[in-house]
PASEBA-1860 file (N, C-alpha, C; in nm, 3 decimals):
! residues 109
1> XXXXXXXX> 3.083/-3.995/0.440/3.159/-3.988/0.317/3.272/-4.089/0.322 ~ 3.293/-4.155/0.213/3.401/-4.253/0.202/3.515/-4.190/0.123 ~ 3.634/-4.190/0.182/3.750/-4.132/0.116/3.837/-4.242/0.058 ~ 3.910/-4.204/-0.045/4.005/-4.293/-0.109/4.140/-4.222/-0.110 ~ 4.249/-4.296/-0.093/4.380/-4.232/-0.083/4.424/-4.162/-0.211 ~ 4.358/-4.188/-0.321/4.393/-4.124/-0.449/4.316/-3.993/-0.471 ~ 4.223/-3.961/-0.383/4.147/-3.837/-0.398/4.233/-3.718/-0.358 ~ 4.194/-3.602/-0.409/4.271/-3.480/-0.386/4.187/-3.379/-0.310
9> XXXXXXXX> 4.230/-3.343/-0.188/4.160/-3.237/-0.115/4.202/-3.099/-0.170 ~ 4.105/-3.008/-0.176/4.129/-2.874/-0.229/4.070/-2.774/-0.130 ~ 4.144/-2.669/-0.099/4.091/-2.565/-0.011/3.973/-2.496/-0.076 ~ 3.873/-2.469/0.003/3.757/-2.395/-0.044/3.801/-2.251/-0.069 ~ 3.759/-2.195/-0.179/3.800/-2.059/-0.212/3.747/-1.957/-0.112 ~ 3.645/-1.996/-0.034/3.591/-1.906/0.066/3.654/-1.927/0.204 ~ 3.753/-2.017/0.214/3.821/-2.041/0.342/3.915/-1.925/0.370 ~ 3.913/-1.882/0.492/4.001/-1.773/0.536/4.096/-1.831/0.640
17> XXXXXXXX> 4.223/-1.797/0.627/4.318/-1.847/0.724/4.436/-1.752/0.735 ~ 4.504/-1.759/0.848/4.625/-1.684/0.873/4.730/-1.781/0.924 ~ 4.854/-1.743/0.911/4.961/-1.824/0.968/5.021/-1.741/1.080 ~ 5.013/-1.796/1.200/5.067/-1.728/1.318/5.162/-1.822/1.390 ~ 5.287/-1.781/1.405/5.385/-1.860/1.479/5.392/-2.005/1.429 ~ 5.400/-2.021/1.298/5.414/-2.151/1.232/5.295/-2.244/1.248 ~ 5.179/-2.194/1.289/5.057/-2.273/1.286/4.951/-2.193/1.211 ~ 4.857/-2.265/1.155/4.750/-2.199/1.081/4.629/-2.177/1.171
25> XXXXXXXX> 4.562/-2.066/1.149/4.440/-2.033/1.220/4.332/-2.015/1.115 ~ 4.234/-2.104/1.117/4.123/-2.095/1.023/4.015/-2.004/1.079 ~ 3.948/-1.934/0.993/3.840/-1.846/1.035/3.709/-1.900/0.978 ~ 3.616/-1.931/1.067/3.486/-1.980/1.026/3.386/-1.866/1.044 ~ 3.343/-1.809/0.932/3.249/-1.697/0.937/3.109/-1.749/0.965 ~ 3.040/-1.679/1.053/2.903/-1.714/1.089/2.809/-1.636/0.999 ~ 2.742/-1.709/0.910/2.653/-1.646/0.813/2.511/-1.690/0.839 ~ 2.419/-1.622/0.781/2.278/-1.659/0.795/2.205/-1.563/0.887
33> XXXXXXXX> 2.074/-1.568/0.880/1.989/-1.475/0.954/2.008/-1.487/1.105 ~ 2.008/-1.609/1.157/2.024/-1.626/1.302/2.156/-1.569/1.351 ~ 2.261/-1.590/1.275/2.392/-1.536/1.315/2.393/-1.384/1.308 ~ 2.330/-1.329/1.206/2.324/-1.182/1.193/2.251/-1.121/1.313 ~ 2.142/-1.183/1.353/2.066/-1.133/1.469/2.151/-1.144/1.595 ~ 2.217/-1.257/1.613/2.301/-1.277/1.732/2.417/-1.177/1.734 ~ 2.472/-1.146/1.619/2.582/-1.051/1.612/2.534/-0.910/1.646 ~ 2.417/-0.875/1.598/2.366/-0.739/1.618/2.315/-0.717/1.760
41> XXXXXXXX> 2.238/-0.812/1.812/2.173/-0.789/1.940/2.244/-0.851/2.060 ~ 2.324/-0.953/2.038/2.389/-1.021/2.150/2.541/-1.013/2.145 ~ 2.592/-0.924/2.061/2.735/-0.899/2.051/2.816/-1.027/2.026 ~ 2.766/-1.113/1.940/2.837/-1.236/1.904/2.936/-1.204/1.792 ~ 3.048/-1.276/1.786/3.149/-1.247/1.684/3.104/-1.287/1.544 ~ 3.163/-1.222/1.443/3.131/-1.253/1.305/3.197/-1.383/1.260 ~ 3.302/-1.422/1.329/3.369/-1.548/1.294/3.435/-1.608/1.417 ~ 3.461/-1.737/1.408/3.534/-1.809/1.511/3.673/-1.839/1.458
49> XXXXXXXX> 3.771/-1.833/1.545/3.909/-1.865/1.509/3.939/-2.007/1.556 ~ 3.989/-2.088/1.465/4.022/-2.226/1.496/4.172/-2.245/1.475 ~ 4.245/-2.257/1.585/4.390/-2.275/1.576/4.422/-2.422/1.555 ~ 4.495/-2.450/1.450/4.535/-2.587/1.421/4.663/-2.620/1.498 ~ 4.677/-2.745/1.537/4.803/-2.786/1.600/4.908/-2.806/1.490 ~ 5.028/-2.850/1.528/5.135/-2.863/1.428/5.101/-2.966/1.321 ~ 5.041/-3.077/1.361/5.004/-3.180/1.264/4.894/-3.128/1.170 ~ 4.793/-3.062/1.226/4.686/-3.005/1.145/4.737/-2.898/1.050
57> XXXXXXXX> 4.834/-2.819/1.098/4.893/-2.715/1.014/4.971/-2.777/0.898 ~ 5.041/-2.889/0.926/5.114/-2.957/0.820/5.018/-3.010/0.713 ~ 4.907/-3.065/0.757/4.806/-3.113/0.662/4.753/-2.995/0.581 ~ 4.712/-2.888/0.648/4.655/-2.771/0.580/4.753/-2.714/0.478 ~ 4.877/-2.706/0.516/4.981/-2.652/0.428/4.994/-2.735/0.300 ~ 4.970/-2.865/0.310/4.987/-2.954/0.195/4.859/-2.981/0.118 ~ 4.750/-2.920/0.160/4.627/-2.924/0.080/4.639/-2.812/-0.023 ~ 4.697/-2.849/-0.136/4.727/-2.747/-0.237/4.657/-2.772/-0.371
65> XXXXXXXX> 4.569/-2.873/-0.373/4.497/-2.902/-0.496/4.571/-2.998/-0.588 ~ 4.694/-3.034/-0.554/4.769/-3.131/-0.635/4.805/-3.255/-0.555 ~ 4.827/-3.240/-0.424/4.862/-3.356/-0.340/4.740/-3.443/-0.317 ~ 4.759/-3.574/-0.334/4.653/-3.669/-0.300/4.656/-3.692/-0.149 ~ 4.555/-3.759/-0.099/4.553/-3.795/0.043/4.674/-3.882/0.074 ~ 4.710/-3.969/-0.018/4.827/-4.055/0.000/4.956/-3.973/0.010 ~ 4.969/-3.869/-0.074/5.086/-3.781/-0.069/5.096/-3.711/0.067 ~ 4.983/-3.662/0.114/4.981/-3.592/0.243/5.018/-3.689/0.356
73> XXXXXXXX> 4.966/-3.811/0.349/4.999/-3.912/0.451/5.148/-3.941/0.451 ~ 5.208/-3.947/0.335/5.352/-3.973/0.324/5.433/-3.859/0.387 ~ 5.391/-3.736/0.363/5.458/-3.620/0.422/5.449/-3.625/0.574 ~ 5.331/-3.658/0.626/5.312/-3.669/0.771/5.401/-3.780/0.827 ~ 5.403/-3.895/0.759/5.482/-4.009/0.805/5.630/-3.974/0.809 ~ 5.679/-3.901/0.709/5.821/-3.863/0.706/5.855/-3.771/0.823 ~ 5.763/-3.682/0.859/5.791/-3.587/0.966/5.765/-3.643/1.105 ~ 5.655/-3.718/1.122/5.614/-3.761/1.256/5.630/-3.911/1.282
81> XXXXXXXX> 5.643/-3.991/1.178/5.661/-4.134/1.196/5.549/-4.197/1.276 ~ 5.585/-4.282/1.371/5.487/-4.355/1.452/5.404/-4.264/1.542 ~ 5.451/-4.145/1.568/5.376/-4.050/1.654/5.243/-4.012/1.590 ~ 5.230/-4.030/1.460/5.106/-3.995/1.390/5.011/-4.114/1.374 ~ 5.050/-4.230/1.424/4.965/-4.350/1.410/4.841/-4.342/1.497 ~ 4.731/-4.397/1.452/4.704/-4.461/1.322/4.685/-4.352/1.215 ~ 4.779/-4.343/1.127/4.792/-4.231/1.033/4.669/-4.210/0.945 ~ 4.629/-4.311/0.869/4.519/-4.291/0.774/4.386/-4.268/0.846
89> XXXXXXXX> 4.364/-4.337/0.954/4.240/-4.318/1.029/4.229/-4.174/1.079 ~ 4.338/-4.121/1.135/4.338/-3.983/1.184/4.324/-3.883/1.071 ~ 4.398/-3.907/0.961/4.394/-3.815/0.847/4.256/-3.812/0.784 ~ 4.194/-3.930/0.763/4.060/-3.933/0.706/3.960/-3.860/0.793 ~ 3.966/-3.882/0.925/3.875/-3.814/1.017/3.892/-3.662/1.007 ~ 4.016/-3.619/1.003/4.047/-3.476/0.996/3.995/-3.415/0.866 ~ 4.020/-3.482/0.755/3.974/-3.431/0.625/3.822/-3.427/0.618 ~ 3.755/-3.528/0.672/3.609/-3.528/0.674/3.557/-3.411/0.755
97> XXXXXXXX> 3.622/-3.382/0.867/3.583/-3.268/0.950/3.604/-3.136/0.877 ~ 3.717/-3.122/0.808/3.741/-3.000/0.730/3.637/-2.984/0.619 ~ 3.602/-3.095/0.555/3.502/-3.087/0.448/3.364/-3.054/0.504 ~ 3.330/-3.117/0.614/3.198/-3.092/0.676/3.181/-2.944/0.712 ~ 3.290/-2.881/0.754/3.285/-2.739/0.791/3.318/-2.647/0.675 ~ 3.322/-2.704/0.554/3.337/-2.630/0.429/3.470/-2.556/0.414 ~ 3.575/-2.607/0.480/3.708/-2.550/0.460/3.775/-2.609/0.337 ~ 3.736/-2.731/0.300/3.791/-2.797/0.183/3.681/-2.868/0.107
105> XXXXX> 3.713/-2.907/-0.014/3.631/-3.001/-0.091/3.724/-3.113/-0.133 ~ 3.668/-3.230/-0.150/3.745/-3.347/-0.195/3.710/-3.372/-0.340 ~ 3.810/-3.365/-0.427/3.786/-3.395/-0.570/3.748/-3.541/-0.584 ~ 3.639/-3.565/-0.650/3.593/-3.701/-0.676/3.659/-3.751/-0.802 ~ 3.673/-3.882/-0.813/3.732/-3.941/-0.934/3.639/-3.923/-1.052
END
């Protein structure tokens, strides 16, 4: 997927998350027949918990359906400066990963 800085990431309405100690924890529910069998017979969990680091939590917090990728990058730059470099490359990779795992959708132009 090719991202543009003017696109707007939006949280998936089926995304589940908690805020613990100023970081976000995403919950990835395991759905489907294979997962149901594994849960029933092999005592596998219904969901995985994914703890975001401080930078990931800042991004997640600002995915509000109105901020563009450029807006989010500016917020990161103001807080972390050069520590977040290469900023856009890291942010794009992170957003693609969130979209691939269905935590967000990217509004197309």
